[in-house]
N, C-alpha and C positions, 0 to 999 in steps of 0.2 A: 977417260970421259968419251962418251960416244959423240962422233961427229955428225952422224945422221941416224935416222930411226932404224936403218938396216943393221947398224952395229949393235943394237940392243938385243940381248939374248931373249928377252921376253917377246919381242917382235918376231924373232926367228922361230921360236917355239910356236907362237900363235899362227904364223904363216904356214908352218908345217901341219899344224892341226887342221887348218882350213882345207889344205890339199887332201889330207887324210879323210876328213869328213865328206868331201865331195866324192871321193872314191867309194866310201862306205854307202852313201845314199844312192849310188848308181844301181844298187841291188834292191832298192825299195820297189814295191808294186807300182804299176803305172797309175793306179788310182790315187797314189800319194804324190804324184808329180808336181801338183800345184798346192799341196797341203803341207803335211809335216816335213816332207823332204825339202821343200822350198824354205820353210821356216828355219830348219836346221842349218841349211846352207847360209842363209842371211845372218843368222847369229854367229856362225863361225867366221864369216868374212868381217863382221863388225869388230871383232876383237883386234886383229892386226891393223885394220883400217883406222880405228880410233887411236891406237897407240901411235901410228904414223902421223895422223893429223895433229894430235896433241903435241907431239915432239916438235912440229914445225910452227907452233903458235909462239907468239912473241912473249906473252906473259905466263908465268908459272901457274897462276890461278887457272888459266884456260887449259893448260897442259894437264893439271890434276883433274879437271872436270872431264876431259876426254878419257883419262885413265879410269875414272869412276864409271863412265859409260862402258868401257871395255870390260870392267869387272862385272857390271850388270849383265853384259852379254854372255859372260862365262856362266853365270847363274841360269840365264835363259837357256843356253845350250845344254847345260847339265840336265835341266828339267826335260828338254826335248829328247835328249838321248835316252833318258830313263823311260820316257813314254814309248819311244820307238822300240826299246828293248822289251817292254811289257807287251807290246803288240806283236812281238816276234819278228820285227823287221831287222833287228841287229842281234846277233848271237851274244850270249852272256859274256864270253871271253873278250870279244871285240868291244862291247860296251864298257866293260871294266877297264880296258886299256885306254879308251878315249876319256873316261871319267878321271882316271889318274892324271892324264895330261892336262885336263881342264883344271883340276885341283892344283897342280903344280903352277900353271900359268896364273891362276887366281892368287896364289901365295906370292908369286913374283910381283904381280901388279900391286898387291897390298903393301909389300915392302918398298916398292918404288914410290908409292904415294906417301908412305911414312917418311921416306928420305926427303921428298920434296917439301913436306910440312916442316921438317926440322931445319932445312937449309934456308928457307925464306919466311 
C-alpha cells in the first residue's frame, strides 16, 4: 500500500512524462510560446498534480474524481501531441514515444479507478 502519492508508479510515470513534455516543447517555434506549447505543458502537469491531490483527499469519492480529471488530461494531452506532430513541431518517432507513455498512464489510471470502485 502506498504511503504517499510519490509511491504510486502511475504518479512517477506521469511526473516523468511532464518533464519529458517540457523538454520536447522547448523546441517549438517562438510563435507557439503562449499557444499550443503552453497548453501541452498544462495538460502534462495536470496529470501528476491531480493524482497527487486526489491521493491526499479524505474521501475515496474525491480521490476517484481527481483520477478522472487526470484521465481527462491524458486525452487532452494526446490530442495536443497529435496536433503538434501534424504541424511538424514534434517528429513522428518522438510523438509516438510520448503517445505510448500517455496510453500506458491512461490504462494505469483506469485500473486504479476500477480498484477504488471495487474496494468501496
